[in-house]
C-alpha positions in Angstrom: 109.4 115.0 106.3 111.1 115.5 103.0 114.4 114.5 101.3 115.4 117.0 98.7 112.4 117.5 96.5 110.8 114.3 97.6 108.1 114.6 100.3 108.0 111.5 102.4 105.3 112.4 105.0 102.9 115.3 105.0 99.8 116.3 106.9 100.1 113.0 108.8 98.7 112.9 112.4 98.1 109.7 114.2 98.8 107.9 117.5 99.7 104.5 118.8 98.9 103.1 122.2 99.3 99.8 124.2 98.6 96.7 122.2 99.5 95.7 118.6 98.9 98.2 115.8 99.5 97.3 112.1 101.2 100.0 110.0 100.1 99.4 106.3 100.8 101.1 103.0 102.2 100.4 99.6 105.9 100.5 98.8 107.1 104.1 99.0 104.1 105.2 101.1 106.4 106.6 104.0 106.1 103.7 106.5 109.8 103.2 107.0 110.2 107.0 107.4 107.5 107.1 110.0 109.0 104.2 111.9 112.4 105.9 111.9 110.9 109.1 113.1 109.1 107.3 115.9 112.3 105.7 117.0 114.3 108.9 116.9 116.6 107.9 114.0 115.3 110.8 111.9 114.4 114.3 112.9 111.3 115.9 111.4 111.6 118.9 109.1 108.3 120.2 110.4 105.8 119.2 113.1 106.4 117.1 116.2 106.7 113.5 117.2 106.3 112.4 120.9 107.0 109.0 122.4 106.0 108.7 126.1 105.4 112.4 126.0 109.0 113.3 124.9 111.1 113.8 121.8 112.6 110.4 120.7 115.3 112.2 118.6 116.8 114.0 121.5 115.7 112.3 124.8 118.0 109.5 125.8 115.6 108.1 128.3 112.9 107.7 125.6 115.5 106.1 123.3 116.2 103.5 125.9 112.4 102.7 126.0 112.1 102.2 122.2 113.4 99.4 120.0 113.4 99.0 116.3 113.6 95.7 114.3 114.5 96.9 110.8 113.7 94.9 107.7 117.2 95.5 106.2 120.2 93.5 107.3 121.5 95.4 110.3 123.2 92.5 112.0 126.9 91.8 112.2 127.3 88.5 110.4 130.3 87.3 112.4 128.4 87.4 115.7 126.5 84.4 116.9 122.9 84.9 117.9 123.9 84.5 121.6 126.7 87.0 121.3 124.4 89.5 119.5 121.8 89.4 122.2 124.3 89.5 125.0 126.2 92.4 123.3 122.9 94.3 123.0 122.1 93.6 126.6 125.6 94.9 127.7 125.2 98.1 125.6 121.8 98.8 127.4 123.3 97.8 130.8 120.8 95.1 131.4 121.3 93.8 134.8 119.4 90.5 134.4 121.9 87.8 133.4 119.2 85.4 132.5 117.3 87.7 130.2 119.3 87.1 127.0 118.7 83.4 127.2 114.9 83.9 127.8 114.7 86.2 124.8 116.5 83.7 122.6 114.0 81.1 123.8 111.1 83.4 123.2 111.9 83.5 119.5 112.9 79.8 119.2 116.6 80.3 118.6 118.1 78.5 121.7 119.3 75.4 119.8 121.2 77.5 117.1 122.2 80.4 119.4 125.9 79.6 118.9 125.8 79.7 115.1 126.9 82.8 113.4 124.1 85.1 112.2 125.7 85.5 108.8 124.8 81.9 108.1 121.2 82.2 109.2 118.2 82.2 106.9 116.2 85.4 106.4 113.6 84.2 109.0 116.2 83.3 111.5 118.0 86.6 111.2 114.7 88.4 111.7 114.1 86.3 114.9 117.7 87.1 116.1 117.0 90.9 115.7 113.7 90.4 117.6 115.5 88.8 120.4 118.1 91.6 120.5 115.3 94.1 120.6 113.4 92.3 123.4 116.5 92.1 125.6 116.4 96.0 126.0 113.0 95.6 127.6 111.3 98.2 125.4 108.1 99.8 126.2 107.7 100.6 122.5 108.6 97.9 119.9 108.6 98.9 116.3 108.8 96.0 113.9 109.4 96.2 110.1 108.4 93.1 108.3 109.2 90.9 111.3 107.6 87.7 109.7 109.7 87.8 106.5 111.2 84.4 105.8 109.5 82.7 108.8 107.9 79.3 108.3 104.3 78.8 109.3 105.1 77.5 112.8 107.5 80.3 113.4 104.9 82.9 112.2 102.3 81.6 114.7 104.9 81.7 117.5 105.9 85.2 116.7 102.3 86.4 116.4 101.6 84.9 119.8 104.7 86.6 121.2 103.6 90.1 119.9 100.1 89.5 121.2 101.5 88.7 124.6 103.7 91.8 124.6 100.6 93.9 123.7 98.5 92.3 126.4 101.2 93.2 128.9 100.8 96.9 128.0 103.6 97.3 125.5 103.1 99.4 122.4 103.9 97.1 119.4 103.9 98.6 115.9 104.1 96.1 113.0 104.6 97.0 109.5 104.0 94.1 107.0 102.8 93.5 103.4 101.1 90.1 104.5 97.7 91.6 105.1 96.0 88.5 106.2 98.6 88.1 108.9 98.3 91.7 110.0 94.6 91.1 110.2 95.3 88.3 112.8 98.1 90.2 114.4 96.8 93.7 115.0 93.4 94.9 116.4 94.1 98.3 115.0 95.6 99.6 111.7 97.2 102.8 110.6 97.1 103.1 106.8 99.6 105.5 105.1 99.4 106.2 101.3 101.6 108.7 99.6 102.9 110.0 102.9 99.4 110.9 104.2 97.2 109.2 106.7 94.5 107.3 104.7 92.7 105.6 107.5 93.0 104.5 111.2 91.1 102.2 113.4 89.9 98.5 113.4 89.6 97.4 109.8 85.8 96.7 110.1 85.4 100.3 111.3 87.5 101.6 108.4 85.3 99.6 106.0 82.2 101.0 107.5 83.6 104.5 107.0 83.8 103.9 103.3 80.1 104.4 103.2 79.9 105.9 99.7 81.3 102.6 98.2 79.2 99.6 97.4 79.7 96.4 99.5 79.3 93.0 98.0 77.7 89.9 99.5 77.8 86.4 98.2 74.7 84.3 98.6 74.4 80.6 97.9 71.0 79.1 97.3 69.5 76.5 95.0 66.9 79.1 93.9 69.4 81.7 92.9 67.5 83.2 90.0 64.2 83.4 91.8 66.0 85.3 94.7 67.8 87.6 92.3 64.5 88.5 90.7 63.2 89.5 94.1 66.4 91.5 95.1 66.7 93.6 91.9 63.5 95.4 92.9 64.8 96.6 96.2 66.0 100.1 96.7 69.1 99.0 98.7 70.4 96.8 96.0 72.8 98.3 93.4 73.2 95.2 91.3 72.9 91.4 91.3 74.9 88.8 89.3 74.0 85.2 89.2 76.4 82.2 88.6 74.8 78.8 89.0 73.6 78.5 92.6 75.4 81.6 93.7 74.6 85.3 93.4 76.6 88.4 94.3 74.6 91.3 95.7 76.0 94.9 95.6 74.6 97.5 98.0 75.5 100.9 99.6 73.3 100.0 102.6 74.6 96.7 103.9 72.8 96.9 107.2 69.4 97.3 105.5 70.2 94.6 103.0 71.0 92.2 105.9 67.5 92.8 107.3 65.7 92.5 103.9 67.6 89.5 102.5 65.8 86.8 104.6 62.4 88.3 103.8 63.2 88.3 100.1 64.4 84.7 100.3 61.2 83.6 102.0 59.0 85.4 99.4 61.0 83.8 96.6 60.9 80.3 98.3 64.7 80.4 98.3 66.6 78.3 100.9 69.8 80.2 102.0 72.9 77.9 102.2 75.5 80.6 102.8 75.7 84.4 103.1 79.1 85.9 103.2 80.6 89.4 102.7 83.2 89.5 99.9 84.9 92.8 100.8 85.1 92.8 104.5 88.7 91.6 104.9 91.6 93.8 105.7 93.0 93.1 102.2 89.8 94.4 100.5 89.7 97.5 102.7 93.4 98.2 101.7 92.5 97.8 98.0 89.7 100.3 98.3 91.9 102.8 100.1 94.4 102.6 97.2 91.8 103.5 94.7 
């Protein structure tokens, strides 16, 4: 996909299935363009996009099965939260009269449902948009920064809600810049950088795929210098730094290091207090992909 001379997406091939998938990438990477293509709002310049086996840009049945919660303010400010959700239900000809109230309850807005959305905080507006999306009973739910502005309690409740939808067989796609929350939220990630697919899969598997890059392990022991002297002689070790009772070991072969570390500690007479990978989080994987 391109806009004038700017290429937004290119050579990108990926898929999303039931459950929760995180969509990651820096600003300008093409995430929003991809989400709009998936939901049928933008046609492709080249290539194909299929949702439930059909073209979301042209097929009305597919459009009814997909819902987008955008990050930008796409909410009529004069409507109350209750009217917004009921209006959305009427547009989609929802025949369950109780569903709007259940959706408001699911996002914790029942007590303020008669307040105008224009007076809501950012987090409350996001929750109102989520309720309006849920009332359409989507098979595919696409969420752009859905946790923006939410307080810690609301964030936990929304994450639980998205997990429940995924467990029920819905396809939930979540774009977010809060990587530690995406790590809790999504079992699988799609990473887009400069309009291209950079990685796909569970983040530990993505990290394992970066085999050519060293991995760092922090080791705490009262005998840090003695253990460091043992480790520097091992072929699997790229480097060791010591700071008090801690040392950081860098290796390209983390599996072999895990086997050799206890043996080296025993030979050095070092008692291991803690062994922890320093670059195994989703955030560290994301940083590496950006390099």
